[in-house]
C-alpha positions in Angstrom: 152.4 -44.6 35.4 153.2 -46.1 38.9 149.6 -47.2 39.2 149.8 -48.9 35.8 153.0 -50.7 36.7 151.5 -51.9 40.0 148.3 -53.0 38.3 150.3 -55.1 35.7 152.6 -56.4 38.4 149.6 -57.8 40.4 148.3 -59.5 37.3 146.1 -56.7 35.7 143.0 -58.8 36.1 140.7 -58.6 39.2 143.3 -56.9 41.3 142.0 -55.9 44.7 142.0 -52.1 45.2 143.2 -52.5 48.7 146.3 -54.3 47.4 147.1 -51.5 45.1 146.6 -48.9 47.8 148.7 -50.7 50.3 151.5 -51.2 47.7 151.5 -47.6 46.4 150.7 -45.6 49.6 151.6 -47.8 52.6 152.1 -44.7 54.8 148.4 -43.6 54.6 145.0 -45.2 55.0 141.3 -44.4 55.0 140.0 -41.4 53.0 143.5 -40.2 52.2 144.4 -43.5 50.6 141.1 -43.6 48.7 141.5 -40.0 47.4 145.0 -40.8 46.1 143.7 -43.8 44.4 140.9 -41.9 42.7 143.3 -39.2 41.5 145.8 -41.7 40.2 143.0 -43.6 38.5 141.7 -40.4 36.8 145.2 -39.6 35.6 145.8 -43.1 34.3 142.6 -43.2 32.3 143.4 -39.8 30.9 146.9 -41.0 29.9 145.5 -44.1 28.2 142.9 -41.9 26.4 140.0 -44.1 27.2 138.0 -44.4 30.4 136.9 -47.9 29.6 140.5 -49.1 29.4 140.4 -49.6 33.2 137.5 -51.6 34.7 136.7 -51.0 38.3 134.0 -53.0 40.1 133.4 -54.5 43.5 136.7 -53.2 44.9 138.6 -54.8 42.0 140.5 -53.3 39.1 141.4 -54.8 35.7 142.9 -53.7 32.4 140.2 -54.1 29.8 141.6 -56.9 27.5 139.3 -55.6 24.7 141.2 -52.3 24.7 144.5 -52.9 26.3 147.3 -55.4 25.5 150.3 -56.2 27.6 153.2 -58.1 26.1 153.7 -60.1 29.3 150.3 -61.8 28.9 151.2 -64.2 26.0 154.6 -64.8 27.6 153.0 -65.8 30.9 150.4 -68.0 29.1 153.3 -70.0 27.5 155.2 -70.0 30.8 152.2 -71.5 32.6 151.6 -74.1 29.9 155.3 -75.1 29.8 155.5 -75.4 33.6 152.4 -77.5 33.7 153.7 -79.7 30.9 157.0 -80.5 32.7 155.1 -81.5 35.8 153.1 -83.8 33.7 156.3 -85.3 32.2 157.4 -86.2 35.8 154.2 -88.4 35.9 154.4 -89.6 32.3 157.8 -89.2 30.5 156.1 -89.9 27.2 154.7 -86.4 27.2 158.1 -84.8 27.0 157.8 -83.8 23.4 155.1 -81.3 24.2 157.0 -79.8 27.1 160.1 -79.5 24.9 158.3 -77.6 22.1 156.6 -75.2 24.6 159.9 -74.5 26.3 161.7 -73.9 23.0 158.9 -71.4 22.1 159.2 -69.8 25.6 163.0 -69.4 25.2 162.5 -67.7 21.8 160.0 -65.3 23.2 161.4 -64.3 26.6 163.7 -61.3 26.5 163.9 -60.6 30.2 162.1 -60.5 33.5 159.4 -58.0 34.6 160.7 -54.4 34.7 164.2 -55.6 35.9 165.3 -52.0 36.6 162.4 -51.3 39.0 163.2 -51.5 42.7 159.6 -51.5 43.9 158.9 -54.6 46.0 155.9 -55.6 43.8 158.0 -55.3 40.6 160.8 -57.3 42.2 158.4 -60.1 43.3 156.9 -60.4 39.8 160.3 -60.4 38.2 161.5 -63.2 40.5 158.4 -65.2 39.9 158.9 -65.1 36.2 162.6 -65.8 36.5 161.9 -68.8 38.9 159.3 -70.4 36.6 161.3 -69.8 33.4 164.5 -71.3 34.9 162.5 -74.3 36.1 161.4 -75.0 32.5 164.8 -74.3 31.0 166.5 -76.7 33.5 164.0 -79.4 32.5 164.6 -78.8 28.8 168.4 -78.9 29.1 168.3 -81.9 31.4 166.3 -83.6 28.7 169.0 -82.9 26.1 171.8 -83.9 28.5 170.2 -87.3 29.1 170.2 -87.7 25.3 173.8 -86.6 25.1 172.6 -83.8 22.8 175.3 -81.4 24.1 174.8 -78.9 21.2 171.2 -78.2 22.2 171.9 -78.3 25.9 174.6 -75.7 25.4 172.3 -73.6 23.1 169.6 -73.3 25.6 171.8 -72.8 28.7 173.3 -69.9 26.8 169.8 -68.6 25.9 169.0 -68.7 29.6 172.1 -66.8 30.5 171.4 -64.1 27.9 168.1 -63.4 29.8 169.3 -64.0 33.3 173.1 -63.6 33.4 173.1 -63.9 37.2 172.1 -67.6 37.4 175.2 -69.4 38.7 173.5 -72.8 38.2 173.3 -72.2 34.4 177.0 -71.4 34.3 177.8 -74.6 36.2 175.8 -76.7 33.8 177.2 -74.9 30.8 180.8 -75.5 31.9 180.0 -79.2 32.4 178.3 -79.5 29.0 181.3 -77.9 27.2 183.7 -80.1 29.1 181.7 -83.3 28.4 181.6 -82.4 24.7 185.4 -82.1 24.8 185.5 -78.3 24.4 187.6 -77.4 27.4 188.6 -74.0 26.2 185.0 -73.0 25.9 184.3 -74.4 29.4 187.1 -72.3 30.8 185.7 -69.2 29.0 182.3 -69.8 30.5 183.9 -69.9 34.0 185.6 -66.6 33.3 182.4 -65.1 32.1 180.7 -66.4 35.3 183.3 -64.6 37.4 182.9 -61.4 35.5 179.1 -61.3 35.5 178.7 -62.2 39.2 181.3 -59.6 40.1 179.6 -56.9 38.0 176.0 -57.7 39.1 176.5 -58.6 42.8 180.1 -57.9 43.6 180.7 -61.5 44.6 182.9 -64.4 43.4 181.6 -67.8 42.1 180.7 -70.3 44.8 183.0 -73.1 45.9 180.9 -75.5 43.9 181.4 -73.6 40.7 185.2 -73.3 41.4 185.3 -77.1 41.9 183.6 -77.7 38.6 186.0 -75.4 36.8 189.1 -76.9 38.5 188.0 -80.4 37.5 188.2 -79.6 33.8 191.2 -81.3 32.1 192.8 -80.4 28.9 
């Protein structure tokens, strides 16, 4: 199962066997590393119940898309399209509608990062990559709504982002500001308290001075 996780973390398509061996067995090399890879590959194919589920050629490994399906594939396809769309908006703002629709679809589909409970370095790196790209798109979407003074939608999607990545202090900062600007000071204060609780629970830290300043600036 560890080989399968690593294969998916590296993209599951055309992954160099040397990368898999270095990630899974960094303490060994040469024939010993090759033998461990062969044994793990045999066990994985047996577990999947089909030898053709894993394609190995020219020192590269792939999951066979005709046999295997990974739920992260369609998510990453939308994520890539949304990210590309927002970069295009920076060049031509008239293309914003397409980027908005893609990011709304992305927010509806994403439920979390990549194996967030895993501590393996390759899982953490993939998780952070997905998180970084999703938050980029989400920030662009919410900024679009803020510019239009559409506080309801800005609040809606900031909250969606926090439901997926509750450790993003930036989202709390913007959500506090949106509630305050909309005149809902009680909600703004509740978001600040939520931020304090989540950061303490997840990281054992307090909100940054910037977040405190935003919360203290709230009137009402």
